[in-house]
C-alpha positions in Angstrom: -1.1 -14.1 13.8 2.4 -12.3 14.0 0.8 -9.1 12.6 -2.0 -9.2 15.2 0.6 -9.7 18.1 2.8 -6.9 16.9 -0.1 -4.6 16.3 -1.0 -5.1 19.9 2.5 -3.9 20.8 1.7 -0.6 18.7 4.2 -1.3 16.1 2.7 -1.1 12.8 5.9 -0.5 11.0 7.2 -4.0 11.9 3.8 -5.5 11.4 3.7 -4.0 8.0 6.8 -6.3 7.0 4.9 -9.3 7.4 2.4 -8.5 4.7 5.1 -9.1 2.1 4.9 -12.7 2.8 2.2 -12.8 0.4 4.9 -12.9 -2.3 6.2 -16.3 -1.5 2.6 -17.5 -1.3 2.0 -16.1 -4.7 5.1 -17.9 -5.9 3.9 -21.2 -4.6 0.5 -20.9 -6.2 -1.7 -18.2 -4.5 -4.0 -16.6 -7.1 -2.7 -13.3 -8.6 -6.2 -12.0 -8.2 -5.7 -11.8 -4.4 -2.4 -9.8 -5.0 -4.3 -7.2 -7.3 -7.2 -7.3 -4.9 -4.8 -6.0 -2.1 -3.2 -3.4 -4.3 -6.8 -2.1 -5.2 -7.8 -2.0 -1.6 -4.6 0.0 -0.8 -5.3 2.4 -3.6 -8.8 2.8 -2.3 -7.8 3.4 1.2 -5.4 6.3 0.1 -7.9 7.6 -2.3 -10.5 7.7 0.3 -8.2 9.9 2.4 -7.6 12.6 -0.3 -10.8 12.5 -2.4 -14.2 13.4 -1.5 -16.3 10.2 -0.8 -19.2 11.2 -2.8 -16.9 11.5 -6.0 -15.3 8.1 -4.9 -18.7 6.3 -5.0 -19.7 7.9 -8.3 -16.6 6.5 -9.7 -17.3 3.2 -8.3 -20.6 3.3 -9.9 -19.3 4.0 -13.2 -16.7 1.2 -13.0 -19.7 -1.1 -12.0 -21.7 0.1 -14.9 -18.9 -0.6 -17.4 -18.2 -4.1 -16.0 -21.9 -4.9 -16.3 -21.8 -3.9 -19.8 -18.5 -5.8 -20.6 -19.5 -9.0 -19.0 -23.2 -9.3 -19.8 -23.4 -7.3 -23.1 -26.8 -6.1 -21.8 -26.5 -2.3 -22.8 -30.2 -1.8 -22.5 -30.5 -3.2 -19.1 -27.4 -1.0 -17.9 -29.3 2.0 -19.4 -32.4 1.2 -17.6 -30.5 0.8 -14.2 -29.0 4.1 -14.8 -32.4 5.7 -15.3 -33.6 4.1 -12.1 -30.7 5.4 -10.2 -31.1 9.0 -11.5 -34.8 9.0 -11.0 -34.6 7.8 -7.3 -31.8 10.3 -6.6 -33.5 13.1 -8.3 -36.7 12.4 -6.4 -35.1 12.5 -3.0 -33.3 15.7 -4.1 -36.6 17.4 -5.1 -38.5 16.2 -1.9 -36.4 18.7 -0.1 -38.0 21.5 -2.0 -41.5 20.6 -1.1 -41.1 19.3 2.5 -39.0 19.8 5.6 -37.3 16.4 5.0 -33.6 16.9 4.5 -31.7 14.1 3.0 -27.8 14.1 3.0 -26.3 13.6 -0.4 -24.4 10.5 0.8 -27.5 8.9 2.1 -29.4 9.8 -1.0 -26.8 8.2 -3.0 -26.9 4.9 -0.8 -30.7 4.8 -1.1 -30.6 5.3 -4.9 -28.1 2.4 -5.1 -30.1 0.3 -2.8 -33.3 0.9 -5.0 -31.3 0.0 -8.2 -29.8 -3.1 -6.6 -33.4 -4.3 -5.8 -34.6 -4.0 -9.4 -31.3 -5.2 -10.6 -31.7 -8.5 -8.4 -35.2 -9.0 -9.9 -33.9 -8.6 -13.5 -31.0 -11.1 -12.7 -33.2 -13.7 -11.3 -35.5 -13.5 -14.4 -32.6 -13.6 -16.9 -30.4 -15.9 -14.6 -27.5 -13.4 -14.7 -25.3 -14.5 -11.9 -22.8 -11.8 -12.4 -25.2 -9.2 -11.1 -25.5 -11.2 -7.8 -21.7 -10.8 -7.5 -21.6 -7.2 -8.8 -23.9 -5.5 -6.3 -22.6 -7.1 -3.1 -19.1 -6.2 -4.3 -20.3 -2.7 -4.9 -21.8 -2.3 -1.4 -18.8 -3.9 0.1 -16.5 -1.2 -1.7 -18.7 1.5 -0.5 -18.6 0.2 3.1 -14.8 -0.1 3.0 -14.7 3.6 1.8 -16.8 4.7 4.7 -14.7 2.6 7.2 -11.4 4.3 6.0 -11.9 7.3 8.3 -12.9 5.3 11.3 -9.6 3.2 11.0 -7.6 6.3 10.2 -9.0 8.2 13.4 -9.2 5.3 15.8 -6.9 2.6 15.0 -3.6 4.7 13.9 -1.9 6.6 16.6 -1.8 10.5 16.4 1.8 10.7 15.3 1.1 8.0 12.5 -1.9 10.0 11.5 0.2 13.2 11.1 3.0 11.4 9.1 0.3 10.1 6.7 -1.3 13.4 6.3 2.0 15.0 5.7 3.0 12.5 3.0 -0.3 12.8 1.2 -0.1 16.7 1.4 -3.3 17.1 3.6 -1.2 19.0 6.1 2.3 20.7 6.0 4.4 20.5 9.4 8.0 21.1 8.4 9.1 21.7 12.2 7.1 18.9 13.5 6.0 15.5 11.9 7.4 16.5 8.4 10.8 17.5 9.8 12.6 14.4 9.2 11.5 13.8 5.7 12.0 17.6 4.8 15.5 17.6 5.9 16.2 14.2 4.3 14.9 15.4 1.0 17.2 18.4 1.4 20.2 16.4 2.1 19.6 14.0 -0.9 18.8 16.9 -3.3 21.9 18.7 -2.1 24.1 15.8 -3.1 23.5 16.5 -6.8 25.0 14.1 -9.3 28.2 13.2 -7.7 27.7 14.2 -4.1 29.9 16.3 -1.6 32.3 13.6 -0.8 32.8 11.2 2.2 31.9 12.9 5.5 31.4 16.2 3.7 27.7 16.4 3.9 26.4 19.4 5.6 22.9 18.3 6.6 24.1 14.9 8.0 27.5 16.3 9.4 25.7 18.8 11.5 22.9 16.5 12.6 20.1 18.3 10.7 18.7 14.9 9.8 17.5 12.8 12.9 18.4 9.1 13.0 20.7 9.5 10.0 22.8 6.4 11.0 19.6 4.2 11.2 16.4 4.7 9.7 17.5 7.7 7.6 20.7 6.3 6.5 20.0 6.5 2.7 20.0 10.5 2.9 23.6 10.2 4.0 24.4 8.1 1.0 22.5 10.5 -1.2 24.2 13.8 0.1 27.9 12.4 0.3 27.8 10.3 -2.9 25.0 11.9 -4.9 22.9 10.4 -7.6 25.6 8.0 -8.7 26.1 6.8 -5.3 22.3 6.3 -4.6 21.9 4.6 -8.0 24.8 2.2 -7.2 23.4 1.2 -3.8 19.9 0.5 -5.4 21.5 -1.5 -8.1 23.6 -3.5 -5.6 20.2 -4.4 -3.9 18.6 -5.3 -7.3 21.6 -7.6 -7.9 21.1 -9.3 -4.5 17.4 -9.7 -5.0 17.9 -11.2 -8.4 20.7 -13.6 -7.1 18.4 -14.7 -4.3 15.6 -15.4 -6.7 18.2 -17.5 -9.0 19.3 -19.5 -5.9 15.6 -20.0 -4.7 14.6 -21.3 -8.2 17.4 -23.9 -8.3 16.4 -25.4 -5.0 15.3 -29.0 -5.0 13.7 -28.9 -1.7 10.5 -26.9 -1.3 11.2 -25.6 2.0 14.4 -24.2 0.7 12.7 -22.3 -2.1 10.2 -21.0 0.1 12.7 -20.0 2.6 14.6 -18.1 -0.1 11.5 -16.2 -1.3 10.7 -15.3 2.3 14.1 -13.6 3.1 13.9 -11.9 -0.4 10.5 -10.6 0.6 11.9 -9.2 4.0 14.8 -7.7 2.3 12.7 -6.1 -0.5 10.3 -4.7 2.1 12.9 -3.1 4.2 14.6 -1.4 1.2 11.5 -0.1 -0.5 10.1 1.3 2.7 13.3 2.8 4.1 14.4 4.4 0.8 10.7 5.5 0.1 10.4 7.2 3.4 13.7 9.1 3.1 12.4 10.7 -0.3 8.9 11.2 0.9 7.1 8.6 -1.1 5.8 6.4 1.9 5.1 7.6 5.6 7.8 7.3 8.1 7.7 3.9 9.7 10.9 3.4 11.2 12.7 0.2 9.9 16.3 -0.1 8.9 17.9 -0.3 5.5 19.2 -3.8 4.9 22.9 -4.3 5.7 23.5 -0.5 5.9 21.7 1.0 8.9 23.6 1.1 12.1 22.4 -1.5 14.6 23.6 -5.0 15.7 20.1 -6.6 16.0 19.2 -5.9 12.6 22.6 -6.9 11.0 22.6 -10.1 13.0 18.9 -10.8 11.8 19.6 -10.2 8.1 23.0 -12.0 8.2 21.5 -15.0 9.8 18.5 -15.3 7.4 21.0 -15.1 4.4 23.6 -17.4 5.6 20.9 -20.1 6.5 19.7 -19.8 3.0 23.3 -20.0 1.6 23.7 -23.3 3.8 20.5 -24.7 2.5 21.7 -24.1 -1.0 25.1 -25.6 -0.3 23.3 -28.8 0.9 20.5 -28.9 -2.0 21.9 -32.0 -3.6 22.4 -34.1 -0.4 19.0 -32.9 0.8 17.5 -34.2 -2.6 
Protein backbone atom coordinates (compact mmCIF):
# COMPACT_ATOMS: atom_id res chain seq x y z
CA UNK A 1 0.00 0.00 0.00
CA UNK A 2 2.74 2.57 0.77
CA UNK A 3 4.44 1.70 -2.53
CA UNK A 4 1.19 2.25 -4.46
CA UNK A 5 0.49 5.58 -2.73
CA UNK A 6 4.02 6.86 -3.37
CA UNK A 7 3.94 5.77 -7.01
CA UNK A 8 0.80 7.85 -7.44
CA UNK A 9 2.95 10.83 -6.43
CA UNK A 10 5.45 9.93 -9.20
CA UNK A 11 8.30 9.21 -6.80
CA UNK A 12 9.50 5.67 -7.64
CA UNK A 13 12.81 6.32 -5.85
CA UNK A 14 11.13 6.55 -2.45
CA UNK A 15 8.77 3.69 -3.34
CA UNK A 16 11.77 1.50 -4.14
CA UNK A 17 12.95 1.80 -0.54
CA UNK A 18 9.88 -0.07 0.67
CA UNK A 19 10.80 -3.15 -1.35
CA UNK A 20 13.69 -3.77 1.03
CA UNK A 21 11.21 -4.65 3.81
CA UNK A 22 11.25 -8.14 2.33
CA UNK A 23 14.47 -8.62 4.37
CA UNK A 24 12.74 -8.40 7.80
CA UNK A 25 9.99 -10.64 6.42
CA UNK A 26 12.69 -13.09 5.35
CA UNK A 27 14.19 -12.96 8.85
CA UNK A 28 10.79 -13.72 10.37
CA UNK A 29 10.19 -16.82 8.26
CA UNK A 30 9.41 -15.78 4.69
CA UNK A 31 10.57 -18.41 2.21
CA UNK A 32 13.94 -17.71 0.66
CA UNK A 33 12.50 -18.83 -2.65
CA UNK A 34 10.46 -15.61 -2.85
CA UNK A 35 13.64 -13.57 -2.37
CA UNK A 36 15.41 -15.55 -5.10
CA UNK A 37 12.34 -15.22 -7.34
CA UNK A 38 12.41 -11.44 -6.92
CA UNK A 39 16.09 -11.27 -7.83
CA UNK A 40 15.48 -13.43 -10.91
CA UNK A 41 12.60 -11.16 -11.99
CA UNK A 42 14.83 -8.11 -11.64
CA UNK A 43 17.55 -9.81 -13.66
CA UNK A 44 15.05 -10.81 -16.34
CA UNK A 45 13.70 -7.25 -16.48
CA UNK A 46 17.17 -5.80 -17.04
CA UNK A 47 18.10 -8.54 -19.51
CA UNK A 48 14.93 -7.90 -21.51
CA UNK A 49 15.98 -4.28 -21.99
CA UNK A 50 19.42 -5.01 -23.39
CA UNK A 51 19.12 -8.42 -25.10
CA UNK A 52 16.98 -9.44 -28.07
CA UNK A 53 13.78 -11.10 -26.78
CA UNK A 54 14.09 -13.92 -29.30
CA UNK A 55 17.41 -14.93 -27.74
CA UNK A 56 15.98 -14.57 -24.21
CA UNK A 57 13.09 -16.91 -25.00
CA UNK A 58 15.48 -19.45 -26.52
CA UNK A 59 17.58 -19.25 -23.36
CA UNK A 60 14.51 -19.77 -21.17
CA UNK A 61 13.56 -22.79 -23.29
CA UNK A 62 16.98 -24.32 -22.79
CA UNK A 63 16.70 -23.78 -19.02
CA UNK A 64 13.21 -25.35 -19.02
CA UNK A 65 14.51 -28.34 -20.99
CA UNK A 66 17.38 -28.87 -18.55
CA UNK A 67 15.00 -28.51 -15.59
CA UNK A 68 12.73 -31.18 -17.09
CA UNK A 69 15.65 -33.58 -17.55
CA UNK A 70 17.03 -32.99 -14.05
CA UNK A 71 13.69 -33.30 -12.22
CA UNK A 72 11.91 -36.04 -14.18
CA UNK A 73 15.00 -37.92 -15.47
CA UNK A 74 13.06 -38.50 -18.74
CA UNK A 75 15.67 -37.72 -21.37
CA UNK A 76 13.72 -39.43 -24.15
CA UNK A 77 10.61 -37.30 -23.59
CA UNK A 78 12.74 -34.14 -23.53
CA UNK A 79 14.29 -35.16 -26.85
CA UNK A 80 10.85 -35.83 -28.37
CA UNK A 81 9.58 -32.46 -27.13
CA UNK A 82 12.60 -30.77 -28.69
CA UNK A 83 11.86 -32.49 -32.01
CA UNK A 84 8.21 -31.37 -31.90
CA UNK A 85 9.28 -27.80 -31.19
CA UNK A 86 11.89 -27.80 -33.97
CA UNK A 87 9.50 -29.41 -36.48
CA UNK A 88 6.66 -26.95 -35.79
CA UNK A 89 9.00 -23.98 -36.00
CA UNK A 90 10.59 -25.28 -39.21
CA UNK A 91 7.19 -25.91 -40.84
CA UNK A 92 6.06 -22.36 -40.10
CA UNK A 93 9.32 -21.01 -41.46
CA UNK A 94 9.04 -23.05 -44.70
CA UNK A 95 5.40 -22.09 -45.24
CA UNK A 96 6.60 -18.60 -46.04
CA UNK A 97 8.47 -19.94 -49.10
CA UNK A 98 5.40 -21.63 -50.56
CA UNK A 99 2.69 -19.11 -49.71
CA UNK A 100 2.13 -15.42 -49.15
CA UNK A 101 1.70 -16.10 -45.46
CA UNK A 102 4.33 -14.28 -43.42
CA UNK A 103 4.82 -15.27 -39.80
CA UNK A 104 6.97 -13.16 -37.52
CA UNK A 105 9.75 -15.14 -35.83
CA UNK A 106 8.44 -14.17 -32.38
CA UNK A 107 4.94 -15.47 -33.14
CA UNK A 108 6.35 -18.59 -34.77
CA UNK A 109 8.33 -19.21 -31.61
CA UNK A 110 5.26 -18.78 -29.40
CA UNK A 111 3.14 -21.05 -31.62
CA UNK A 112 5.84 -23.72 -31.52
CA UNK A 113 5.99 -23.51 -27.73
CA UNK A 114 2.19 -23.81 -27.59
CA UNK A 115 2.18 -26.93 -29.79
CA UNK A 116 4.96 -28.48 -27.70
CA UNK A 117 3.06 -27.64 -24.51
CA UNK A 118 -0.09 -29.32 -25.88
CA UNK A 119 1.71 -32.62 -26.46
CA UNK A 120 3.61 -32.14 -23.21
CA UNK A 121 0.37 -31.90 -21.22
CA UNK A 122 -0.94 -35.07 -22.87
CA UNK A 123 2.29 -36.87 -21.99
CA UNK A 124 2.22 -35.53 -18.43
CA UNK A 125 -1.40 -36.64 -17.94
CA UNK A 126 -0.59 -40.17 -19.03
CA UNK A 127 2.57 -40.46 -16.96
CA UNK A 128 1.17 -38.38 -14.06
CA UNK A 129 4.10 -35.95 -14.16
CA UNK A 130 2.89 -32.95 -12.16
CA UNK A 131 6.16 -31.11 -12.77
CA UNK A 132 5.26 -30.52 -16.43
CA UNK A 133 1.96 -28.93 -15.37
CA UNK A 134 4.06 -26.48 -13.37
CA UNK A 135 6.87 -26.06 -15.91
CA UNK A 136 4.84 -24.92 -18.92
CA UNK A 137 2.67 -22.32 -17.11
CA UNK A 138 5.84 -20.96 -15.53
CA UNK A 139 7.45 -20.87 -18.97
CA UNK A 140 4.52 -18.94 -20.48
CA UNK A 141 4.49 -16.55 -17.50
CA UNK A 142 8.19 -15.87 -18.03
CA UNK A 143 7.65 -15.18 -21.71
CA UNK A 144 4.70 -12.91 -20.93
CA UNK A 145 6.78 -11.00 -18.39
CA UNK A 146 9.55 -10.59 -20.97
CA UNK A 147 7.13 -9.09 -23.49
CA UNK A 148 5.59 -6.79 -20.87
CA UNK A 149 8.92 -5.16 -19.99
CA UNK A 150 8.84 -2.73 -22.90
CA UNK A 151 5.28 -1.67 -22.07
CA UNK A 152 6.18 -1.00 -18.43
CA UNK A 153 9.37 0.78 -19.43
CA UNK A 154 7.69 3.00 -22.02
CA UNK A 155 4.35 3.67 -20.33
CA UNK A 156 4.89 3.45 -16.57
CA UNK A 157 8.30 5.07 -16.13
CA UNK A 158 8.65 8.77 -16.82
CA UNK A 159 10.82 10.02 -19.67
CA UNK A 160 13.72 11.18 -17.47
CA UNK A 161 13.68 7.85 -15.65
CA UNK A 162 13.84 6.00 -18.97
CA UNK A 163 16.84 8.08 -20.05
CA UNK A 164 18.65 7.43 -16.77
CA UNK A 165 18.17 3.67 -17.08
CA UNK A 166 19.25 3.73 -20.72
CA UNK A 167 22.40 5.64 -19.82
CA UNK A 168 23.19 3.23 -16.98
CA UNK A 169 22.71 0.18 -19.24
CA UNK A 170 24.79 1.75 -22.01
CA UNK A 171 21.89 1.83 -24.48
CA UNK A 172 22.53 5.53 -25.05
CA UNK A 173 25.08 8.16 -24.08
CA UNK A 174 24.08 11.60 -22.89
CA UNK A 175 27.09 13.15 -21.12
CA UNK A 176 25.57 16.65 -21.22
CA UNK A 177 22.03 15.61 -20.31
CA UNK A 178 20.74 12.64 -18.32
CA UNK A 179 24.23 11.21 -17.88
CA UNK A 180 25.86 14.48 -16.79
CA UNK A 181 25.51 13.97 -13.03
CA UNK A 182 26.89 10.44 -13.06
CA UNK A 183 29.68 11.32 -15.50
CA UNK A 184 30.89 14.21 -13.36
CA UNK A 185 30.51 12.12 -10.20
CA UNK A 186 32.69 9.34 -11.59
CA UNK A 187 35.28 11.88 -12.71
CA UNK A 188 35.32 13.36 -9.21
CA UNK A 189 35.68 9.97 -7.48
CA UNK A 190 38.33 8.79 -9.95
CA UNK A 191 40.36 11.96 -9.63
CA UNK A 192 40.62 11.42 -5.88
CA UNK A 193 43.04 8.57 -6.43
CA UNK A 194 44.30 6.60 -3.46
CA UNK A 195 44.48 9.28 -0.77
CA UNK A 196 42.37 12.10 -2.21
CA UNK A 197 43.08 15.77 -2.86
CA UNK A 198 42.51 16.89 0.71
CA UNK A 199 39.71 18.55 2.62
CA UNK A 200 37.92 21.17 0.49
CA UNK A 201 40.54 20.75 -2.27
CA UNK A 202 38.42 18.82 -4.77
CA UNK A 203 38.19 20.69 -8.06
CA UNK A 204 35.11 18.89 -9.39
CA UNK A 205 33.14 19.54 -6.22
CA UNK A 206 34.69 22.87 -5.26
CA UNK A 207 33.75 24.44 -8.60
CA UNK A 208 30.28 22.84 -8.64
CA UNK A 209 30.81 20.55 -11.63
CA UNK A 210 28.80 17.89 -9.78
CA UNK A 211 25.15 18.89 -9.21
CA UNK A 212 23.56 18.08 -5.83
CA UNK A 213 26.98 17.28 -4.37
CA UNK A 214 25.87 18.05 -0.83
CA UNK A 215 22.79 15.81 -0.95
CA UNK A 216 22.26 13.00 -3.48
CA UNK A 217 25.86 12.99 -4.76
CA UNK A 218 27.63 13.61 -1.46
CA UNK A 219 29.70 10.42 -1.83
CA UNK A 220 31.61 11.84 -4.81
CA UNK A 221 32.82 14.62 -2.49
CA UNK A 222 34.15 11.98 -0.11
CA UNK A 223 35.83 10.12 -2.99
CA UNK A 224 37.50 13.21 -4.45
CA UNK A 225 38.70 14.77 -1.21
CA UNK A 226 39.65 11.59 0.68
CA UNK A 227 40.30 9.11 -2.14
CA UNK A 228 39.97 5.36 -2.01
CA UNK A 229 40.91 5.09 1.66
CA UNK A 230 38.36 7.69 2.68
CA UNK A 231 35.62 6.02 0.64
CA UNK A 232 36.59 2.62 2.00
CA UNK A 233 36.51 3.98 5.56
CA UNK A 234 33.00 5.40 5.09
CA UNK A 235 31.72 2.11 3.68
CA UNK A 236 33.46 0.19 6.49
CA UNK A 237 31.77 2.38 9.11
CA UNK A 238 28.41 1.68 7.52
CA UNK A 239 29.12 -2.06 7.57
CA UNK A 240 30.04 -1.86 11.26
CA UNK A 241 26.80 0.03 11.94
CA UNK A 242 24.77 -2.59 10.08
CA UNK A 243 26.43 -5.47 11.91
CA UNK A 244 25.85 -3.71 15.24
CA UNK A 245 22.14 -3.24 14.45
CA UNK A 246 21.88 -6.94 13.55
CA UNK A 247 23.56 -7.87 16.83
CA UNK A 248 21.19 -5.67 18.84
CA UNK A 249 18.16 -6.93 16.92
CA UNK A 250 19.05 -10.57 17.52
CA UNK A 251 19.34 -10.11 21.29
CA UNK A 252 15.86 -8.62 21.63
CA UNK A 253 13.38 -10.59 23.68
CA UNK A 254 10.34 -8.87 22.22
CA UNK A 255 9.51 -9.82 18.62
CA UNK A 256 8.40 -6.27 17.80
CA UNK A 257 11.81 -4.89 18.81
CA UNK A 258 13.61 -7.40 16.63
CA UNK A 259 11.41 -6.64 13.64
CA UNK A 260 11.85 -2.90 14.19
CA UNK A 261 15.63 -3.34 14.28
CA UNK A 262 15.69 -5.24 11.00
CA UNK A 263 13.36 -2.68 9.42
CA UNK A 264 15.65 0.26 10.17
CA UNK A 265 18.61 -1.85 9.04
CA UNK A 266 16.82 -2.40 5.73
CA UNK A 267 16.07 1.32 5.29
CA UNK A 268 19.68 2.30 6.06
CA UNK A 269 21.06 -0.43 3.80
CA UNK A 270 18.83 0.53 0.87
CA UNK A 271 19.78 4.20 1.10
CA UNK A 272 23.50 3.43 1.30
CA UNK A 273 23.51 0.90 -1.56
CA UNK A 274 21.43 3.05 -3.92
CA UNK A 275 23.16 6.34 -3.09
CA UNK A 276 26.71 5.02 -3.45
CA UNK A 277 25.70 2.84 -6.41
CA UNK A 278 24.30 5.75 -8.40
CA UNK A 279 27.37 7.95 -7.80
CA UNK A 280 29.58 5.29 -9.42
CA UNK A 281 27.08 4.40 -12.16
CA UNK A 282 25.94 1.00 -10.92
CA UNK A 283 22.27 1.95 -10.41
CA UNK A 284 20.07 4.60 -12.04
CA UNK A 285 19.96 8.07 -10.49
CA UNK A 286 17.03 7.94 -8.10
CA UNK A 287 17.63 10.80 -5.71
CA UNK A 288 17.73 9.54 -2.14
CA UNK A 289 20.13 10.74 0.57
CA UNK A 290 23.15 8.94 1.98
CA UNK A 291 22.40 7.91 5.55
CA UNK A 292 23.69 10.43 8.16
CA UNK A 293 25.94 12.14 5.59
CA UNK A 294 23.78 13.94 3.02
CA UNK A 295 22.77 17.49 3.83
CA UNK A 296 19.12 17.90 4.81
CA UNK A 297 17.26 18.18 8.08
CA UNK A 298 14.34 15.88 7.28
CA UNK A 299 16.48 12.87 6.38
CA UNK A 300 18.74 13.40 9.41
CA UNK A 301 15.74 13.66 11.71
CA UNK A 302 14.16 10.57 10.18
CA UNK A 303 17.28 8.38 10.40
CA UNK A 304 18.08 9.61 13.91
CA UNK A 305 14.57 9.03 15.26
CA UNK A 306 14.47 5.49 13.87
CA UNK A 307 17.86 4.63 15.36
CA UNK A 308 17.24 6.14 18.77
CA UNK A 309 13.79 4.55 19.12
CA UNK A 310 15.49 1.23 18.50
CA UNK A 311 18.20 2.02 21.07
CA UNK A 312 15.46 2.82 23.59
CA UNK A 313 13.73 -0.46 22.83
CA UNK A 314 17.04 -2.25 23.34
CA UNK A 315 17.61 -0.46 26.67
CA UNK A 316 14.20 -1.69 27.88
CA UNK A 317 14.45 -5.23 26.56
CA UNK A 318 14.69 -6.77 30.04
CA UNK A 319 11.75 -4.85 31.52
CA UNK A 320 9.65 -5.52 28.41
CA UNK A 321 10.26 -9.24 28.84
